[in-house]
C-alpha positions as CSV (number, residue, x, y, z in Angstrom):
1,X,-70.5,-26.0,-11.2
2,X,-68.0,-26.6,-14.0
3,X,-65.0,-26.4,-11.5
4,X,-66.7,-28.9,-9.2
5,X,-67.4,-31.3,-12.1
6,X,-63.8,-31.2,-13.3
7,X,-62.5,-31.9,-9.8
8,X,-64.7,-34.9,-9.4
9,X,-63.6,-36.2,-12.8
10,X,-59.9,-36.2,-12.0
11,X,-58.2,-38.3,-9.3
12,X,-55.1,-36.1,-9.3
13,X,-57.3,-33.1,-8.6
14,X,-59.1,-34.9,-5.8
15,X,-55.7,-35.5,-4.1
16,X,-54.7,-31.9,-4.5
17,X,-57.9,-30.6,-3.1
18,X,-57.6,-32.9,-0.1
19,X,-54.1,-31.7,0.5
20,X,-55.1,-28.1,0.2
21,X,-58.2,-28.4,2.4
22,X,-58.3,-27.8,6.2
23,X,-57.6,-30.8,8.3
24,X,-58.9,-31.0,11.8
25,X,-56.2,-32.7,14.0
26,X,-57.9,-32.2,17.4
27,X,-61.7,-32.2,17.6
28,X,-63.3,-31.7,21.0
29,X,-66.9,-31.1,20.1
30,X,-69.1,-28.9,22.4
31,X,-71.3,-30.3,25.1
32,X,-73.9,-27.7,25.9
33,X,-74.3,-28.3,29.6
34,X,-72.0,-25.6,30.9
35,X,-68.4,-24.6,31.1
36,X,-65.9,-22.8,33.4
37,X,-65.0,-19.1,33.5
38,X,-62.2,-18.3,31.1
39,X,-61.7,-14.6,31.9
40,X,-59.1,-12.4,33.5
41,X,-61.6,-9.9,35.0
42,X,-65.3,-10.3,35.6
43,X,-67.8,-9.3,38.2
44,X,-69.5,-12.4,39.7
45,X,-73.1,-12.4,41.0
46,X,-71.8,-11.7,44.5
47,X,-70.3,-8.4,43.3
48,X,-66.7,-9.5,43.7
49,X,-64.2,-9.0,40.8
50,X,-62.7,-12.4,40.0
51,X,-60.4,-14.1,37.4
52,X,-59.8,-17.6,36.2
53,X,-57.8,-19.2,33.4
54,X,-58.4,-22.7,32.1
55,X,-56.5,-24.9,29.8
56,X,-57.1,-28.3,28.1
57,X,-54.5,-30.9,27.3
58,X,-54.2,-32.8,24.0
59,X,-51.9,-35.2,22.1
60,X,-51.4,-35.3,18.3
61,X,-51.3,-38.7,16.6
62,X,-49.2,-37.2,13.9
63,X,-47.0,-34.1,13.8
64,X,-48.7,-31.1,12.3
65,X,-48.5,-27.3,11.7
66,X,-51.4,-25.7,13.4
67,X,-52.7,-22.6,11.6
68,X,-56.3,-22.3,12.8
69,X,-58.0,-22.5,16.2
70,X,-61.8,-22.8,16.8
71,X,-63.5,-23.0,20.1
72,X,-67.0,-22.8,21.7
73,X,-68.2,-20.6,24.5
74,X,-70.9,-18.5,26.1
75,X,-71.4,-15.6,28.5
76,X,-72.8,-15.0,31.9
77,X,-72.9,-16.4,35.5
78,X,-75.0,-19.2,36.8
79,X,-77.7,-17.0,38.2
80,X,-78.2,-14.4,35.6
81,X,-81.5,-13.9,33.7
82,X,-81.9,-12.9,31.0
83,X,-78.8,-14.4,29.5
84,X,-75.7,-12.2,29.1
85,X,-75.0,-11.1,25.5
86,X,-71.6,-10.8,23.9
87,X,-69.9,-7.4,24.5
88,X,-69.7,-4.9,21.7
89,X,-65.9,-5.4,21.6
90,X,-63.7,-7.9,23.3
91,X,-60.1,-9.2,23.3
92,X,-59.2,-12.9,23.5
93,X,-55.8,-14.5,24.1
94,X,-54.7,-17.8,22.7
95,X,-51.8,-19.7,24.4
96,X,-50.2,-23.0,23.7
97,X,-48.1,-24.5,26.5
98,X,-45.8,-27.3,26.8
99,X,-46.3,-29.7,29.8
100,X,-44.1,-29.1,32.8
101,X,-42.0,-32.1,33.9
102,X,-42.9,-32.3,37.5
103,X,-46.7,-32.8,37.1
104,X,-47.6,-32.5,33.4
105,X,-49.6,-29.3,33.9
106,X,-49.1,-26.2,31.7
107,X,-45.5,-25.1,31.6
108,X,-43.6,-23.0,29.1
109,X,-45.6,-20.8,26.8
110,X,-44.9,-22.0,23.2
111,X,-47.3,-19.6,21.4
112,X,-49.3,-16.5,22.4
113,X,-51.6,-14.5,20.2
114,X,-53.9,-11.7,21.3
115,X,-57.0,-11.2,19.1
116,X,-59.2,-8.1,19.1
117,X,-62.8,-9.0,18.2
118,X,-62.3,-12.5,17.0
119,X,-64.8,-13.9,14.5
120,X,-67.7,-15.7,16.1
121,X,-71.2,-16.9,15.3
122,X,-74.2,-18.3,16.9
123,X,-75.7,-21.3,15.1
124,X,-79.0,-21.4,16.9
125,X,-78.2,-23.7,19.9
126,X,-78.5,-22.6,23.5
127,X,-76.7,-23.9,26.6
128,X,-79.1,-26.0,28.6
129,X,-78.5,-24.2,31.9
130,X,-80.3,-21.4,33.8
131,X,-81.2,-18.6,31.3
132,X,-80.3,-20.6,28.2
133,X,-77.3,-18.5,27.0
134,X,-76.4,-18.8,23.3
135,X,-73.6,-21.1,22.3
136,X,-71.0,-19.3,20.1
137,X,-68.3,-20.7,17.9
138,X,-65.1,-18.7,17.6
139,X,-62.6,-19.0,14.7
140,X,-59.1,-17.5,14.5
141,X,-56.3,-18.0,11.9
142,X,-53.0,-17.9,13.7
143,X,-50.7,-15.1,12.7
144,X,-47.7,-17.4,13.4
145,X,-48.4,-21.1,12.6
146,X,-46.8,-23.5,15.1
147,X,-45.4,-27.0,14.5
148,X,-46.5,-29.5,17.1
149,X,-45.0,-32.9,17.5
150,X,-46.9,-36.2,17.7
151,X,-47.3,-37.9,21.1
152,X,-46.1,-34.8,22.9
153,X,-48.4,-33.4,25.6
154,X,-49.6,-29.8,25.0
155,X,-52.1,-27.5,26.6
156,X,-54.4,-24.9,25.0
157,X,-55.6,-21.9,26.9
158,X,-58.3,-19.4,25.7
159,X,-59.2,-16.4,27.9
160,X,-61.1,-13.1,27.6
161,X,-58.9,-10.2,28.7
162,X,-59.7,-7.3,31.0
163,X,-63.5,-6.7,30.6
164,X,-65.0,-6.8,34.1
165,X,-68.7,-6.4,32.9
166,X,-68.4,-9.4,30.7
167,X,-68.1,-13.0,32.0
168,X,-66.8,-15.3,29.3
169,X,-67.1,-19.1,29.7
170,X,-65.4,-21.8,27.7
171,X,-67.8,-24.6,26.9
172,X,-67.4,-28.2,28.1
173,X,-66.7,-31.1,25.7
174,X,-67.4,-34.8,26.1
175,X,-65.3,-36.0,23.2
176,X,-61.6,-36.7,23.1
177,X,-59.8,-38.0,26.2
178,X,-62.5,-36.8,28.6
179,X,-59.9,-36.4,31.3
180,X,-60.7,-33.0,32.7
181,X,-58.7,-29.8,32.4
182,X,-56.5,-27.5,34.4
183,X,-57.3,-24.2,36.0
184,X,-55.8,-21.4,38.0
185,X,-57.5,-18.6,39.9
186,X,-57.1,-16.5,43.1
187,X,-58.1,-19.5,45.3
188,X,-56.2,-22.3,43.6
189,X,-53.1,-20.2,42.8
190,X,-50.9,-22.1,40.4
191,X,-52.2,-24.5,37.8
192,X,-54.2,-27.3,39.3
193,X,-56.1,-30.3,37.8
194,X,-59.9,-30.6,38.0
195,X,-60.9,-33.4,40.4
196,X,-64.7,-33.7,40.1
197,X,-65.2,-32.4,36.6
198,X,-64.2,-35.0,34.0
199,X,-65.3,-33.0,30.9
200,X,-62.8,-31.5,28.5
201,X,-63.1,-28.1,26.9
202,X,-64.6,-27.5,23.4
203,X,-62.1,-26.7,20.7
204,X,-60.6,-27.7,17.4
205,X,-57.0,-27.3,16.0
206,X,-56.6,-27.5,12.3
207,X,-54.3,-26.8,9.4
208,X,-55.5,-24.5,6.7
209,X,-54.4,-24.5,3.0
210,X,-50.9,-23.5,2.4
211,X,-50.9,-20.7,-0.2
212,X,-48.7,-22.8,-2.6
213,X,-51.1,-25.8,-2.4
214,X,-54.2,-23.6,-3.0
215,X,-52.6,-21.9,-6.0
216,X,-51.5,-25.3,-7.4
217,X,-55.1,-26.6,-7.2
218,X,-56.3,-23.5,-9.0
219,X,-53.8,-23.9,-11.8
220,X,-54.6,-27.6,-12.4
221,X,-58.3,-26.9,-12.3
222,X,-57.9,-24.1,-14.8
223,X,-55.9,-26.3,-17.2
224,X,-58.5,-29.1,-17.0
225,X,-61.4,-26.6,-17.6
226,X,-59.6,-25.4,-20.7
227,X,-59.0,-28.9,-21.9
228,X,-62.6,-29.9,-21.4
229,X,-63.8,-26.8,-23.3
230,X,-61.4,-27.7,-26.0
231,X,-63.1,-31.1,-26.4
232,X,-66.5,-29.5,-26.6
233,X,-65.6,-26.7,-29.0
234,X,-62.9,-26.1,-31.6
235,X,-62.6,-22.5,-30.3
């Protein structure tokens, strides 16, 4: 409580706290009416083993160093009841692509990180489809932060790797550009753009506090606390 009071009493501290706090630079909020498969290996209701990768495009208004990725998703096919639950263990892959020159679809891989058992949580909301699967939010700090340039097209791909008995699906979003997304699978082949689906995919890209900034805020706060205590007591 004392730390919070000191920060509110000091404009300089407020500025430092803002600089050190996470800043969301892309915010595609979830739209809980479905989402495409984002999985390299799953058994569909027909019994066939399938795969599909999906990616969503975005532009930054200002250049930024991305250190944290969040996204929303759920599990199961369109005909399953009861709803599929998350697997006991899973591996997700995060990729950032540049846009290829000929058609603007995902091109060169700029960043790739594979995450075993990423942090995720259910906040109580279901998807309003079929068996009402739970909506989960995933959060990952990038091992290698990446600098992205303003007004440059990029693509984000999230996919579950190699778990046939689990079907992971990336949730739709209806915020942002709402211009659809790209996909590739055994039928489409190379990356293609959605035609009839205008929803984006649900994710956030953000910066997290740089260690130096967080330490600086702590030092300034400690100094102010000591000064305030000095005013209240001669000791």
